[in-house]
N, C-alpha and C positions, 0 to 999 in steps of 0.2 A: 495139281488139276486146274485147268482153265476155267474160267468164269464164262457161264453159257451166254449167248448175244441175244439182245432182245430186238426183234424186228420193229422198227418204227411202223406205226400206223400211216396210212397214205395220207392223212389228213393232219399229222403233226407238222410242225416246223422241220424243212430238211435238216439230218444230221444231228435230232435230238437224241437219237437212242444209237443206232447201228453205227453210223459212220464215226460219231464220237468214241464209241467202244474201241472199234476197229482201230482209229487213229491212236488211243491210248495205248492199246495193245502193241502196235508195230512200232509206235514213237514217232508217229507222223502229228505234226502240228496241222491241226484243222484250221484252214484260213476262212474268217468270216467277214472280209473287210469288203467283198463284193457280193452284195446280196442277191444280184441277179443271177449268178450262177448256182444252180440248186444242188445241194449235195445229194449222191444217189442214195435212196433208201430200199433198194433192192439189193439183194445178196450176191454181188460181185465184188468182193471186197477189196483185194488187192489193187487190180488195175483201174477200178472205177474211182475208189477212194483217191488212189495217187494222181490220176489224170484229174479229177476234180479239184484237188489242193492245189497243183500246179496251174490249172486256168484261172482259178480265183485269185492268187497270188499275182499272176501276170497281169489279168484284167485290172486289179487294184493298181499296180505298177503304172498301166496304160492311162487310168483314170488320173493319177498323181501328176503325170506327165502332161496332162492337158492344160492349155493355157486357162488361167484363173478366169479370163474375161468370159470363156465359153459357159464355165459351169455358174458363174456369178449372173450371167444373161438368163439361163433357164431358171434359176432360183428365183426370179422376181414375178415369174409365171403364177397367177394365183386364181382360185375362184372362190368367190363367196357363196356359203351355203346358207341360206335361211330357212330357219324351221316354221316361220309364219307366212312365206312366199317363194316364189319361184327363185331359182338360183341364177345370179347374173355373172358375167366376168367382164371386167373393163381393162384386163391387162393384155399386151400384145401377145400373139401366140406364135411360138418361134419354130422355123423349119427343122427339120431333123439334122443333126451333126452327123453327115454321111462319112466323114473320114474317122469319127468316134466308133461308128457302127462296124466299118471294115476293121478297125484295128481290134475291136472287142470279138467279132465274129470269124475272122480269116485265121486259118493257119499261121503262126503256131501257137497263137494265144487262143483262137478259137476252133472250132470243129468244121469249118466251112471251107470249100475249094474257091467258091465266089460270092462275094456280096456286091449286090448292085442296087444302089439307093437312086430314086428317080423323083423329080419334084412332082410329076404327076402322068398318071396311066389312066387307062379307062377301067381296068381291073387286072390286078396283078396275077390272078388265075389266068385269066384269058391271055394276057401277053406272055407270060412265063411257058404255058403248054404250047403256045404257037412257035416261040423261038427255040424252045427245047427241041421241036421237032423239026425246024427250018436247019438249024446248027447245032447238032447235038454236043459237038466236040468243044462248043464254047461254055457249055452248061455241064460241067462234070458235078456228078452227085456226090456229096450234097451241097446245093449252091443255092443263094436266098436272093430272091428279089423282094425289095421295100419300097413303098412309094409313100411319099409324104402327104399324097391326096389322091383319091380315086374318084373318076367323073362317072363311072358305070359299074359299081361294085355289085357283086351278085352272092345270093346266098343259095341253099338248097331249093328245089323247084324254080330255079331262076327267077327267086325272088329280089327286087331291088335292094340295096344296101348303100345309102348315100349317107355322108357325113361333112361337116364344113373343114374347110383345110385347117391343117396343122392340129386336128384333135384327137385323132383315131389312129391305131395301130394298124396297119394294113400290110401284109407281108405274106409271099408264099413261098414254099421250100420244095425244090426238087429232091427227091430221094429215089434210090434203086433199092426196092424192100429186098430182094435177094431172097423171097420167099415164095412158096405155091401161091399162086394168083388167087386161090379159094380163100387164103388169109388175110387179103387186102382188106376186106373189110372192117379189120380192126384199126387202120389206119387213123380216121378220124377220131375214134374211140381213144387211142393212145395220145393223139395229139392233145384231145381234151383233158386228158389226165396230167400231162405235161404241163399245161397250160394252167390248169387249176392248182397243181402244186407251187408253181411259181408264184403265180397269184396271191395265193394264202401267205406265202413266204414274204413276198414284198409288200403286201399292203395289210395283212391281219384281216381281211375279209374271209367270211365263210363263203367261199367260190366253190361251186358244184358245178355238175354237168347234167344236161337234158338228153335223153337218148333221141337221135345219135349225135348231134354236133353242136349244141348251144352251150354256151358258158353262162351261168346264173349267179345272181348274189340276191340276198334277202331284200325284199321291198323295204325302203327306208321307213315306211310307216307300218310295216306289219300287214298290209292288209292282202286279201285275196283277190286275184283276178281272173276271170274264166279263162282257162286254158294255161294258165300258169300258177295257180295257187298262191302261195306267199313269195314267190321267185319272180326276180326281173332278169331279162336278158341282157347281158353285158358284153357278149361276144359270141363268135360263131365261127365254124370250121367248114370247109369245103375242099372235098379230096376228087381230082380228076386224073384219070390214066392218060398217060403221054402215049406210050406203047406197050409192049410185051414185058419190059424191064424197069419202066418208070412212072411215077405219079407224082402230081403236084398237090401238096397240101396247104390250103390258103389259110391263114387266120386273121380275124378282124376283131380287134377290140375297141370299145368306147372308152376313151379315157379322159378327156378334158370337156366332152359336151355338157352344157348347162341345160336346166330344165326345158327352156323353149326350142332348143336344138335337138331333141330327142323326137324322132318321128312319131311314135305310137307309145300306147300306156304301158306297154309290156317292156319297154326298153330302159335300160339305165345306163351308168357311166360311173367310172371310178370316182370321178369329181364330184357326181351326186352323192358319195358317201364320205368326201372329204378325205379321198384316198389316191389322189392322182399322183402320177409317178413319171419320171423322164421315160418318153417312150423308147429310147435309144436302150435304157436298161431293161424294159420290158421285153423289147425284141430279143435283146442278147440272153436274157434269162429263160425265155420260155422257148426259144429254137435250140438252144444248148441243151435245156433239158429233153426235147423231144428226140434229139439226135440221141442222147445217152439211153433213152427208154427204147428207141429202136434197135440197139446195139444189142440189148439183153431179148428183147424179142427175136432177134435173128438168131443168136445163139441157141434158140429152142426151135430153130426153123418154122417161126411163125405161130407157135403153139403159146398163146397167150396164156392158157391155163398152166401149163407146165411151167412156164416163166414166173408165176406169180402176179402176173399184170391183169388177169382177168378179175382176178379178186379185188385189186386194187381200183379197177374202173367201176365193179360193180359199187364199191363202197362210197365214192363219190358221185355217182350217179343217183339223182332223187327220183328220176322215174321209175326204178324199182321200187315196188311195194307200195306204188301209187295206183288208184284208180285211174284209168286213160280211156280216151276214145281215139281209135286209131283209122285214120283214112288211109288205106292202102291202095296199092296201084291198080289202076283201072277205077277208082273210086268208091270201091268196097269198104263199107264202114262196120267197125265191131268196136264192143266195149269190154272191158273187163280190168283186172288187175294185172300190172307188169311184175312178173313173179322172178325174173331174172334174166340173165342173158346166155344164149347157147355157146357152143364151143366156138363159133365162127362170129360171135359178137351179134347176132340177131336177137332181138327182144323177143321175149317170151312172155306172152298174155293169156292168162286163163279168163277165157270169156264168161260172161253172164250162163252160157249154157254148160259151163264146167269143163270145156275143152281147152287144151294148151295149143297155142297157135304161135308159129314163127313168124316175126316182123322182120323181114330183110331190108325193106325200104317202104316208108311211109310218114305220114304227117301226124304226130303224136300232142294230144291235147291232156293237160293234167284236169282232173275234175273232182278237185278238193272243194271248190266253191259249192256251197249250198245250193240246191236248186240246179245244178248244173245238170243233173241227168236228165 
């Protein structure tokens, strides 16, 4: 009689239980040399594990084949974190290694058809949406546009998002969901899950999500901030529809910014936690993880509940279970407790009047701070 498999928690390091057990049972050696590629934690045992192990082995070979000069150059980048004052950085910041990104992410090593790395764009989402409409055959899904620097980055509600050159991860992935359009609201939530998984694996930080599209890390000093509680924003996701078949999902992560480069008190960076990583590795890990999550989602026709993904998204989302203030479409405001996610990814809020309302789109503030009510 075979030993039952234990499913890994979405917050555990990838491969900690299910992947390792399956590997041992099927005689597959789990490759851990390339930490950027995340082992599948959902139960698609044979194909997912086999593909993950293959990609990890091939990616490790790609890295070993890279000139030592390239790896050594990046290793000299450093950020000084001071407990008694602001962070400072006097080391040069290197541009992205475009060839390394292509080697890691394009088939046959990676999962993407096209990887385009540019020195500077206005916004990766804006550019990719426009080019995918103008020349659809030039951008077969899944394809990725990465920018070393954005001059007019955007977040939800058209909020500006700008960073110094060579400090952030800015990328947009063109996907063809292949599911009913009413399921597409899950896309930013699934991207957040994939990003949180990867960042936890690569940095050991307690990375969580804030509904619908923010990536959070704990405040370095543990303090509460109005609208954010004990969390700070390290990244964000923006999904935009291209046409009836394709969507662009943009991802931005603050990587190397120091304190005086962060625009607001609610922002943070990986460097602020002493957890900076090569941006190429972060892109490769997160985009690969996202594509694998999408594969599982598609296999269940966009039903995130049946795929087991809704449960995982809820587990990493700190909004669920938190008292919130929501500004919905049209400026309508409501307060209550976020009690879960609906089958389409909408946020369910039990209002102070005791009614449960569905929030499909809106600005959410966490109200943990004393006196915020």
